[in-house]
The first five atom37 places (N, CA, C, CB, O) and aatype in JSON, in Angstrom:
{
  "aatype": [20, 20, 20, 20, 20, 20, 20, 20, 20, 20, 20, 20, 20, 20, 20, 20, 20, 20, 20, 20, 20, 20, 20, 20, 20, 20, 20, 20, 20, 20, 20, 20, 20, 20, 20, 20, 20, 20, 20, 20, 20, 20, 20, 20, 20, 20, 20, 20, 20, 20, 20, 20, 20, 20, 20, 20, 20, 20, 20, 20, 20, 20, 20, 20, 20, 20, 20, 20, 20, 20, 20, 20, 20, 20, 20, 20, 20, 20, 20, 20, 20, 20, 20, 20, 20, 20, 20, 20, 20, 20, 20, 20, 20, 20, 20, 20, 20, 20, 20, 20, 20, 20, 20, 20, 20, 20, 20, 20, 20, 20, 20, 20, 20, 20, 20, 20, 20, 20],
  "atom_mask": [
    [1, 1, 1, 1, 1],
    [1, 1, 1, 1, 1],
    [1, 1, 1, 1, 1],
    [1, 1, 1, 1, 1],
    [1, 1, 1, 1, 1],
    [1, 1, 1, 1, 1],
    [1, 1, 1, 1, 1],
    [1, 1, 1, 1, 1],
    [1, 1, 1, 1, 1],
    [1, 1, 1, 1, 1],
    [1, 1, 1, 1, 1],
    [1, 1, 1, 1, 1],
    [1, 1, 1, 1, 1],
    [1, 1, 1, 1, 1],
    [1, 1, 1, 1, 1],
    [1, 1, 1, 1, 1],
    [1, 1, 1, 1, 1],
    [1, 1, 1, 1, 1],
    [1, 1, 1, 1, 1],
    [1, 1, 1, 1, 1],
    [1, 1, 1, 1, 1],
    [1, 1, 1, 1, 1],
    [1, 1, 1, 1, 1],
    [1, 1, 1, 1, 1],
    [1, 1, 1, 1, 1],
    [1, 1, 1, 1, 1],
    [1, 1, 1, 1, 1],
    [1, 1, 1, 1, 1],
    [1, 1, 1, 1, 1],
    [1, 1, 1, 1, 1],
    [1, 1, 1, 1, 1],
    [1, 1, 1, 1, 1],
    [1, 1, 1, 1, 1],
    [1, 1, 1, 1, 1],
    [1, 1, 1, 1, 1],
    [1, 1, 1, 1, 1],
    [1, 1, 1, 1, 1],
    [1, 1, 1, 1, 1],
    [1, 1, 1, 1, 1],
    [1, 1, 1, 1, 1],
    [1, 1, 1, 1, 1],
    [1, 1, 1, 1, 1],
    [1, 1, 1, 1, 1],
    [1, 1, 1, 1, 1],
    [1, 1, 1, 1, 1],
    [1, 1, 1, 1, 1],
    [1, 1, 1, 1, 1],
    [1, 1, 1, 1, 1],
    [1, 1, 1, 1, 1],
    [1, 1, 1, 1, 1],
    [1, 1, 1, 1, 1],
    [1, 1, 1, 1, 1],
    [1, 1, 1, 1, 1],
    [1, 1, 1, 1, 1],
    [1, 1, 1, 1, 1],
    [1, 1, 1, 1, 1],
    [1, 1, 1, 1, 1],
    [1, 1, 1, 1, 1],
    [1, 1, 1, 1, 1],
    [1, 1, 1, 1, 1],
    [1, 1, 1, 1, 1],
    [1, 1, 1, 1, 1],
    [1, 1, 1, 1, 1],
    [1, 1, 1, 1, 1],
    [1, 1, 1, 1, 1],
    [1, 1, 1, 1, 1],
    [1, 1, 1, 1, 1],
    [1, 1, 1, 1, 1],
    [1, 1, 1, 1, 1],
    [1, 1, 1, 1, 1],
    [1, 1, 1, 1, 1],
    [1, 1, 1, 1, 1],
    [1, 1, 1, 1, 1],
    [1, 1, 1, 1, 1],
    [1, 1, 1, 1, 1],
    [1, 1, 1, 1, 1],
    [1, 1, 1, 1, 1],
    [1, 1, 1, 1, 1],
    [1, 1, 1, 1, 1],
    [1, 1, 1, 1, 1],
    [1, 1, 1, 1, 1],
    [1, 1, 1, 1, 1],
    [1, 1, 1, 1, 1],
    [1, 1, 1, 1, 1],
    [1, 1, 1, 1, 1],
    [1, 1, 1, 1, 1],
    [1, 1, 1, 1, 1],
    [1, 1, 1, 1, 1],
    [1, 1, 1, 1, 1],
    [1, 1, 1, 1, 1],
    [1, 1, 1, 1, 1],
    [1, 1, 1, 1, 1],
    [1, 1, 1, 1, 1],
    [1, 1, 1, 1, 1],
    [1, 1, 1, 1, 1],
    [1, 1, 1, 1, 1],
    [1, 1, 1, 1, 1],
    [1, 1, 1, 1, 1],
    [1, 1, 1, 1, 1],
    [1, 1, 1, 1, 1],
    [1, 1, 1, 1, 1],
    [1, 1, 1, 1, 1],
    [1, 1, 1, 1, 1],
    [1, 1, 1, 1, 1],
    [1, 1, 1, 1, 1],
    [1, 1, 1, 1, 1],
    [1, 1, 1, 1, 1],
    [1, 1, 1, 1, 1],
    [1, 1, 1, 1, 1],
    [1, 1, 1, 1, 1],
    [1, 1, 1, 1, 1],
    [1, 1, 1, 1, 1],
    [1, 1, 1, 1, 1],
    [1, 1, 1, 1, 1],
    [1, 1, 1, 1, 1],
    [1, 1, 1, 1, 1],
    [1, 1, 1, 1, 1],
    [1, 1, 1, 1, 1]
  ],
  "atom_positions": [
    [[0.92, -1.05, -0.05], [-0.05, 0.12, -0.05], [0.83, 1.18, 0.04], [-1.15, 0.16, 1.11], [1.85, 1.14, 0.74]],
    [[0.48, 2.16, -0.66], [1.45, 3.46, -1.06], [0.84, 4.43, 0.09], [1.22, 4.19, -2.91], [-0.34, 4.77, 0.14]],
    [[1.8, 4.78, 0.95], [1.58, 5.72, 2.02], [2.2, 7.32, 1.68], [2.31, 5.06, 3.35], [2.19, 8.26, 2.47]],
    [[2.74, 7.34, 0.21], [3.42, 8.67, 0.08], [2.43, 9.77, 0.05], [4.28, 8.75, -1.19], [1.34, 9.51, -0.45]],
    [[2.66, 10.99, 0.52], [1.88, 12.24, 0.79], [1.98, 12.84, -0.66], [2.53, 13.25, 2.06], [0.98, 13.39, -1.11]],
    [[3.08, 12.79, -1.39], [3.3, 13.56, -2.47], [4.01, 12.65, -3.34], [3.99, 14.83, -2.18], [4.66, 11.68, -2.96]],
    [[3.81, 13.12, -4.77], [4.27, 12.4, -5.73], [5.8, 12.64, -5.98], [3.47, 12.66, -6.84], [6.44, 13.62, -5.6]],
    [[6.36, 11.41, -6.79], [7.64, 11.19, -6.79], [7.9, 11.08, -8.35], [8.02, 9.96, -5.9], [7.21, 10.48, -9.18]],
    [[9.02, 11.78, -8.56], [9.59, 11.5, -10.08], [10.75, 10.48, -10.19], [10.18, 12.9, -10.73], [11.79, 10.75, -9.59]],
    [[10.68, 9.37, -10.86], [11.66, 8.34, -10.81], [12.69, 8.88, -11.82], [11.07, 6.86, -11.16], [12.47, 9.35, -12.94]],
    [[13.72, 8.73, -11.25], [14.8, 9.54, -12.04], [16.17, 8.39, -12.04], [15.19, 11.25, -11.13], [16.02, 7.29, -11.53]],
    [[17.33, 8.76, -12.59], [18.54, 7.93, -12.73], [19.44, 9.12, -12.93], [18.55, 6.74, -13.98], [19.82, 9.24, -14.1]],
    [[19.82, 9.93, -12.19], [20.81, 11.02, -12.35], [22.05, 10.97, -11.51], [20.17, 12.27, -12.08], [21.93, 10.69, -10.31]],
    [[23.07, 11.17, -11.96], [24.34, 11.28, -11.02], [24.44, 12.45, -10.17], [25.6, 11.27, -11.8], [24.38, 13.61, -10.59]],
    [[24.6, 12.13, -9.04], [24.67, 13.23, -7.96], [25.95, 13.48, -7.3], [23.75, 12.94, -6.9], [27.0, 12.93, -7.64]],
    [[25.81, 14.4, -6.27], [26.87, 14.71, -5.52], [26.62, 15.27, -4.19], [27.6, 15.51, -6.2], [26.21, 16.43, -4.12]],
    [[26.85, 14.5, -2.97], [26.54, 14.74, -1.58], [27.77, 15.64, -1.21], [26.37, 13.34, -0.66], [28.78, 14.98, -0.96]],
    [[27.91, 16.94, -1.12], [28.86, 17.81, -0.42], [28.76, 18.53, 0.97], [29.03, 18.73, -1.22], [27.66, 18.93, 1.36]],
    [[29.73, 18.67, 1.62], [29.78, 18.8, 3.01], [31.32, 19.49, 3.14], [29.52, 17.26, 3.83], [32.27, 19.36, 2.37]],
    [[31.22, 20.24, 4.33], [32.71, 20.54, 4.74], [33.68, 19.43, 5.07], [32.71, 21.35, 5.92], [33.54, 18.73, 6.07]],
    [[34.76, 19.28, 4.13], [35.58, 18.34, 4.28], [35.46, 16.98, 3.64], [35.64, 18.25, 5.41], [36.14, 15.99, 3.88]],
    [[34.36, 17.14, 2.7], [34.13, 16.01, 1.84], [33.15, 15.83, 0.94], [34.03, 15.1, 2.47], [32.29, 16.71, 0.92]],
    [[33.01, 14.83, 0.1], [31.93, 14.78, -0.97], [31.97, 13.28, -1.32], [32.22, 15.82, -2.36], [32.95, 12.54, -1.19]],
    [[30.68, 12.91, -1.79], [30.48, 11.39, -2.03], [29.55, 11.75, -3.41], [29.6, 10.36, -0.55], [28.88, 12.75, -3.65]],
    [[29.74, 10.66, -4.14], [29.03, 10.46, -5.43], [27.82, 9.48, -5.02], [30.07, 9.8, -6.64], [27.86, 8.57, -4.2]],
    [[26.85, 9.86, -5.74], [25.53, 9.03, -5.36], [24.68, 9.06, -6.66], [24.62, 9.71, -4.01], [25.04, 9.88, -7.5]],
    [[23.72, 8.36, -6.9], [22.89, 8.27, -8.04], [21.3, 8.61, -7.3], [23.1, 6.62, -8.84], [20.87, 7.98, -6.33]],
    [[20.71, 9.51, -7.87], [19.24, 10.1, -7.25], [18.34, 9.39, -7.98], [18.88, 11.77, -7.43], [18.19, 9.54, -9.19]],
    [[17.64, 8.52, -7.2], [16.67, 7.59, -7.76], [15.05, 8.16, -7.86], [16.75, 6.27, -6.82], [14.22, 7.83, -8.7]],
    [[14.92, 8.89, -7.01], [13.47, 9.82, -7.4], [13.6, 11.03, -6.58], [11.85, 9.03, -6.97], [14.45, 11.18, -5.7]],
    [[12.68, 11.91, -6.92], [12.72, 13.22, -6.52], [11.29, 13.62, -6.27], [13.41, 14.09, -7.53], [10.4, 13.19, -7.0]],
    [[11.05, 14.35, -5.34], [9.69, 14.94, -4.91], [9.73, 16.43, -4.58], [9.14, 14.2, -3.65], [10.81, 16.92, -4.27]],
    [[8.62, 17.2, -4.62], [8.86, 18.62, -4.19], [9.61, 18.78, -2.78], [7.47, 19.33, -4.09], [10.04, 19.88, -2.42]],
    [[9.73, 17.76, -2.11], [10.25, 18.0, -0.67], [11.38, 17.12, -0.45], [9.17, 17.72, 0.47], [11.99, 17.25, 0.6]],
    [[11.79, 16.14, -1.4], [12.95, 15.37, -0.95], [13.47, 14.36, -2.19], [12.51, 14.49, 0.43], [12.97, 14.33, -3.32]],
    [[14.44, 13.66, -1.79], [14.75, 12.8, -2.56], [15.32, 11.27, -2.18], [15.5, 13.46, -3.2], [15.57, 11.11, -0.98]],
    [[15.52, 10.3, -2.94], [15.92, 8.98, -2.42], [17.28, 8.95, -3.23], [14.78, 7.65, -2.73], [17.39, 9.39, -4.37]],
    [[18.31, 8.36, -2.5], [19.65, 8.26, -3.32], [20.08, 6.78, -3.09], [20.88, 9.39, -2.78], [19.7, 6.07, -2.15]],
    [[20.96, 6.4, -4.13], [21.65, 5.13, -3.77], [23.3, 5.66, -3.79], [21.25, 3.77, -4.99], [23.78, 6.52, -4.52]],
    [[23.92, 4.95, -2.87], [25.32, 5.22, -2.35], [26.15, 3.92, -2.16], [25.22, 5.98, -0.95], [25.69, 2.89, -1.66]],
    [[27.49, 4.08, -2.64], [28.3, 2.95, -2.03], [28.07, 2.37, -0.69], [29.55, 3.33, -1.99], [27.82, 1.19, -0.45]],
    [[28.22, 3.49, 0.26], [28.06, 3.41, 1.61], [27.51, 4.74, 2.1], [29.34, 3.02, 2.27], [27.85, 5.75, 1.49]],
    [[26.69, 4.84, 3.17], [26.42, 6.04, 3.98], [27.18, 6.34, 5.13], [25.18, 6.02, 4.4], [26.92, 7.22, 5.94]],
    [[28.32, 5.43, 5.19], [29.1, 5.78, 6.27], [29.94, 7.1, 6.16], [29.94, 4.69, 6.51], [30.73, 7.29, 5.23]],
    [[29.75, 7.86, 7.01], [30.61, 9.02, 6.76], [29.88, 10.11, 6.53], [31.47, 8.86, 5.7], [30.4, 11.18, 6.85]],
    [[28.66, 10.11, 5.99], [27.79, 11.26, 5.53], [27.24, 11.82, 6.58], [26.74, 10.93, 4.6], [26.7, 11.05, 7.37]],
    [[27.24, 13.15, 6.86], [26.75, 13.88, 7.99], [25.12, 13.96, 7.95], [27.44, 15.34, 7.98], [24.56, 13.57, 6.92]],
    [[24.35, 14.45, 9.0], [23.16, 14.64, 8.93], [22.44, 15.67, 7.84], [22.96, 14.92, 10.12], [21.36, 15.62, 7.24]],
    [[23.38, 16.51, 7.85], [23.03, 17.87, 6.78], [24.19, 17.77, 6.04], [22.85, 19.56, 7.48], [25.34, 17.48, 6.36]],
    [[23.52, 18.18, 4.63], [24.77, 18.49, 3.42], [24.01, 19.1, 2.62], [25.62, 17.21, 2.59], [22.85, 19.46, 2.82]],
    [[24.82, 19.28, 1.42], [24.21, 19.73, 0.06], [24.11, 18.75, -0.91], [24.93, 20.78, -0.56], [25.03, 17.93, -0.99]],
    [[23.1, 18.68, -1.73], [23.12, 17.93, -2.78], [23.09, 18.19, -4.16], [22.37, 17.32, -2.62], [21.99, 18.66, -4.47]],
    [[23.97, 18.07, -5.25], [24.03, 18.9, -6.22], [23.75, 17.57, -7.22], [25.45, 19.9, -6.32], [24.2, 16.44, -7.0]],
    [[22.94, 17.94, -8.29], [22.72, 17.11, -9.44], [23.07, 17.94, -10.52], [21.32, 16.57, -9.57], [22.24, 18.69, -11.04]],
    [[24.61, 17.83, -11.02], [24.98, 18.69, -12.11], [24.18, 18.84, -13.38], [26.16, 18.31, -12.48], [23.86, 19.99, -13.67]],
    [[23.83, 17.89, -14.14], [22.92, 17.73, -15.16], [21.65, 18.52, -15.2], [22.61, 16.49, -15.18], [21.11, 18.85, -16.26]],
    [[21.21, 18.8, -14.06], [19.95, 19.51, -13.91], [20.22, 20.98, -13.31], [18.98, 18.64, -12.96], [19.3, 21.77, -13.07]],
    [[21.67, 21.28, -13.08], [21.87, 22.44, -12.46], [21.12, 22.71, -11.15], [21.61, 23.37, -13.35], [20.6, 23.79, -10.86]],
    [[21.12, 21.65, -10.44], [20.35, 21.48, -8.9], [21.54, 21.77, -7.77], [19.65, 19.65, -8.62], [22.69, 21.35, -7.93]],
    [[21.19, 22.44, -6.76], [22.01, 22.19, -5.55], [21.0, 22.81, -4.47], [23.63, 22.94, -5.6], [20.62, 23.98, -4.47]],
    [[20.67, 21.91, -3.65], [19.99, 21.92, -2.39], [20.46, 21.59, -1.03], [19.09, 21.21, -2.54], [20.83, 20.42, -0.91]],
    [[20.52, 22.19, -0.15], [20.65, 22.24, 1.13], [19.69, 21.15, 1.58], [20.43, 23.6, 1.66], [18.51, 21.38, 1.32]],
    [[19.97, 19.94, 2.25], [19.34, 18.94, 2.85], [19.87, 18.37, 3.95], [19.13, 18.09, 2.07], [21.0, 18.58, 4.39]],
    [[18.69, 17.32, 4.56], [19.01, 16.58, 5.9], [18.74, 15.06, 5.74], [18.09, 17.17, 7.15], [17.77, 14.78, 5.04]],
    [[19.27, 14.3, 6.15], [18.83, 12.93, 6.15], [17.92, 12.44, 6.76], [19.56, 12.26, 6.42], [18.14, 12.37, 7.96]],
    [[16.54, 11.88, 6.3], [15.52, 11.31, 7.07], [15.82, 9.92, 7.53], [14.3, 11.33, 6.34], [15.57, 9.56, 8.68]],
    [[16.41, 9.11, 6.57], [16.45, 7.67, 7.28], [17.78, 7.34, 6.1], [14.64, 6.47, 7.21], [18.14, 7.94, 5.09]],
    [[18.23, 6.16, 6.76], [19.47, 5.57, 5.94], [19.41, 3.97, 6.1], [21.02, 6.2, 6.56], [18.94, 3.41, 7.09]],
    [[19.92, 3.35, 5.02], [20.06, 1.85, 5.3], [21.7, 1.72, 4.74], [18.75, 0.76, 4.34], [22.42, 2.68, 4.48]],
    [[22.03, 0.5, 4.65], [23.4, 0.35, 4.12], [23.77, 1.13, 2.89], [23.62, -1.02, 3.82], [24.81, 1.79, 2.86]],
    [[22.92, 1.05, 1.86], [23.45, 1.8, 0.57], [22.46, 2.86, 0.07], [23.71, 0.76, -0.65], [22.58, 3.41, -1.03]],
    [[21.51, 3.11, 0.94], [20.53, 3.96, 0.33], [20.1, 5.07, 1.55], [19.21, 2.99, -0.25], [20.25, 4.78, 2.74]],
    [[19.56, 6.33, 1.1], [19.39, 7.19, 1.71], [18.15, 8.22, 1.49], [20.44, 7.58, 1.68], [18.19, 8.85, 0.43]],
    [[17.33, 8.42, 2.15], [16.16, 9.44, 1.76], [16.3, 10.68, 2.56], [14.65, 8.85, 2.04], [16.6, 10.57, 3.75]],
    [[16.11, 11.94, 1.96], [16.4, 12.89, 2.37], [15.39, 13.87, 2.11], [17.49, 13.1, 2.02], [14.64, 13.7, 1.15]],
    [[15.25, 15.08, 3.0], [14.46, 16.24, 2.71], [15.2, 17.48, 2.56], [13.51, 16.43, 3.7], [16.16, 17.76, 3.28]],
    [[14.74, 18.28, 1.55], [15.31, 19.44, 1.33], [15.01, 20.47, 2.78], [14.68, 19.99, -0.12], [13.92, 20.47, 3.36]],
    [[15.89, 21.11, 3.1], [15.83, 22.02, 4.23], [15.05, 23.35, 3.91], [17.27, 22.34, 4.67], [15.18, 23.92, 2.83]],
    [[14.3, 23.75, 4.81], [13.33, 25.04, 4.62], [14.18, 26.32, 4.86], [12.0, 25.04, 5.74], [15.39, 26.42, 4.64]],
    [[13.48, 27.13, 5.28], [14.16, 28.8, 5.41], [14.96, 28.37, 6.43], [13.1, 30.33, 5.88], [14.62, 27.42, 7.13]],
    [[16.18, 29.1, 6.6], [17.01, 29.0, 7.42], [18.33, 28.24, 7.15], [16.38, 28.6, 8.33], [19.43, 28.42, 7.68]],
    [[17.93, 27.24, 6.12], [18.86, 26.23, 5.68], [19.74, 26.89, 4.58], [18.1, 24.94, 5.15], [19.35, 26.95, 3.41]],
    [[20.93, 27.36, 4.99], [21.97, 28.1, 4.05], [22.75, 27.03, 3.42], [22.99, 29.15, 4.86], [23.37, 26.08, 3.91]],
    [[22.53, 27.5, 1.98], [23.53, 26.81, 1.14], [24.26, 27.95, 0.43], [22.85, 25.75, 0.08], [23.63, 28.7, -0.31]],
    [[25.46, 28.09, 0.61], [26.19, 29.43, 0.18], [26.34, 29.18, -1.55], [27.95, 29.63, 1.11], [26.46, 30.08, -2.38]],
    [[26.31, 28.11, -1.75], [26.47, 27.76, -3.23], [25.18, 28.08, -4.06], [26.81, 26.21, -3.4], [25.34, 28.23, -5.27]],
    [[24.03, 28.19, -3.59], [22.8, 28.11, -4.06], [21.52, 29.34, -3.27], [22.49, 26.49, -3.83], [20.51, 28.98, -2.67]],
    [[21.84, 30.41, -3.44], [21.21, 31.3, -2.49], [19.43, 31.15, -2.67], [21.82, 32.94, -2.82], [18.69, 31.58, -1.79]],
    [[18.93, 30.54, -3.83], [17.56, 30.17, -3.7], [17.34, 29.19, -2.54], [17.08, 29.58, -4.98], [16.18, 29.21, -2.15]],
    [[18.13, 28.36, -1.89], [18.06, 27.54, -0.83], [17.88, 28.23, 0.52], [19.19, 26.74, -0.83], [17.51, 27.57, 1.49]],
    [[18.14, 29.59, 0.62], [18.02, 30.26, 1.69], [16.57, 30.9, 1.79], [19.1, 31.19, 1.71], [16.13, 31.34, 0.73]],
    [[15.9, 30.99, 2.75], [14.66, 31.6, 2.81], [13.3, 30.83, 2.2], [14.88, 32.86, 2.13], [12.95, 29.68, 2.46]],
    [[12.7, 31.69, 1.41], [11.49, 30.88, 0.75], [11.75, 30.34, -0.42], [10.3, 31.64, 0.51], [11.38, 30.84, -1.49]],
    [[12.47, 29.17, -0.3], [12.92, 28.52, -1.64], [11.96, 27.43, -2.18], [14.34, 27.84, -1.46], [12.36, 26.66, -3.06]],
    [[10.68, 27.34, -1.67], [9.94, 26.31, -2.11], [9.31, 26.54, -3.45], [9.01, 26.01, -1.16], [9.17, 25.56, -4.18]],
    [[8.92, 27.67, -3.85], [8.33, 28.03, -5.21], [9.43, 27.48, -6.26], [8.04, 29.76, -5.37], [9.15, 26.71, -7.17]],
    [[10.83, 28.03, -5.98], [11.84, 28.03, -6.81], [12.19, 26.4, -6.94], [13.01, 29.01, -6.27], [12.35, 25.94, -8.07]],
    [[12.3, 25.68, -5.95], [12.64, 24.28, -6.08], [11.17, 23.41, -6.82], [13.08, 23.69, -4.39], [11.19, 22.4, -7.52]],
    [[10.25, 24.05, -6.47], [8.97, 23.18, -7.08], [9.18, 23.42, -8.78], [7.18, 23.9, -6.43], [8.98, 22.53, -9.61]],
    [[9.61, 24.82, -9.11], [9.89, 25.15, -10.57], [11.0, 24.32, -11.31], [10.3, 26.62, -10.64], [11.02, 23.91, -12.47]],
    [[11.88, 24.19, -10.31], [12.98, 23.42, -10.77], [12.8, 21.82, -11.16], [13.95, 23.55, -9.71], [13.26, 21.28, -12.16]],
    [[12.12, 21.3, -10.26], [11.37, 19.97, -10.35], [10.64, 19.73, -11.36], [10.58, 19.75, -9.4], [10.72, 18.66, -11.96]],
    [[9.7, 20.82, -11.73], [8.66, 20.67, -12.84], [9.62, 20.73, -14.39], [7.38, 22.11, -12.68], [9.44, 20.08, -15.42]],
    [[10.61, 21.73, -14.1], [11.54, 21.57, -15.43], [12.31, 20.45, -15.8], [12.48, 22.49, -15.45], [12.68, 20.1, -16.92]],
    [[12.57, 19.79, -14.39], [13.65, 18.49, -14.57], [12.54, 17.44, -15.16], [14.54, 17.83, -12.85], [12.87, 16.71, -16.1]],
    [[11.38, 17.36, -14.67], [10.35, 16.4, -14.82], [10.19, 16.4, -16.43], [8.96, 16.8, -13.95], [10.47, 15.44, -17.14]],
    [[9.74, 17.52, -16.84], [9.53, 17.91, -18.12], [10.44, 17.52, -19.21], [9.46, 19.16, -18.11], [10.02, 17.06, -20.27]],
    [[11.98, 17.75, -18.88], [12.97, 17.46, -19.72], [13.2, 15.87, -19.57], [14.22, 18.35, -19.4], [13.46, 15.25, -20.6]],
    [[13.13, 15.31, -18.59], [12.97, 13.69, -18.6], [11.98, 13.12, -19.32], [12.74, 13.13, -17.34], [12.19, 11.97, -19.71]],
    [[10.81, 13.7, -19.63], [9.7, 13.26, -20.31], [9.9, 13.54, -21.96], [8.44, 14.01, -19.68], [9.55, 12.78, -22.86]],
    [[10.42, 14.6, -22.06], [11.1, 14.66, -23.49], [11.84, 13.91, -23.94], [11.72, 15.54, -23.73], [11.71, 13.54, -25.1]],
    [[12.89, 13.44, -23.08], [14.05, 12.52, -23.46], [13.64, 11.08, -23.6], [15.18, 12.6, -22.41], [14.14, 10.28, -24.39]],
    [[12.5, 10.79, -22.6], [12.17, 9.37, -22.91], [11.05, 9.24, -23.93], [11.77, 8.62, -21.64], [10.75, 8.11, -24.31]],
    [[10.31, 10.47, -24.46], [9.36, 10.14, -25.69], [10.27, 10.28, -26.77], [8.02, 11.14, -25.91], [9.95, 9.71, -27.81]],
    [[11.32, 10.89, -26.74], [12.36, 10.78, -28.15], [13.01, 9.52, -28.15], [13.62, 11.92, -28.24], [13.24, 9.06, -29.26]],
    [[13.33, 8.92, -27.24], [13.91, 7.77, -27.12], [13.33, 6.5, -27.8], [14.02, 7.61, -25.85], [12.14, 6.24, -27.57]],
    [[14.13, 5.59, -28.71], [13.27, 4.52, -29.59], [13.1, 3.74, -28.46], [13.98, 3.68, -30.99], [13.9, 3.88, -27.53]],
    [[12.23, 2.97, -28.38], [11.7, 1.77, -27.36], [12.47, 0.59, -27.84], [9.94, 1.42, -27.42], [12.32, -0.51, -27.3]]
  ]
}
């Protein structure tokens, strides 16, 4: 039974978890207006709060981990007060900017999928 309160967009995008003193590569598996699910080689050493960047989508969001398993992590984007010096839209009221970025990403993914031969 599906318990999610918001729709998720399935994706398969290269991402980067960045924090002071380190960075880890990851694969973004799904996105929603408030968070994302990541696949990682390991979650060991990743702090509770970090920046998630998705270079191909020109995305950088300040995030916090919600749950972790050995190789998977669910995160939520931080709301106002969560400063991300690399992306000023993540400071203050970034909800509208985040939703617009996700809508654009979803539209570009649909375009790529519809153009791909089956």
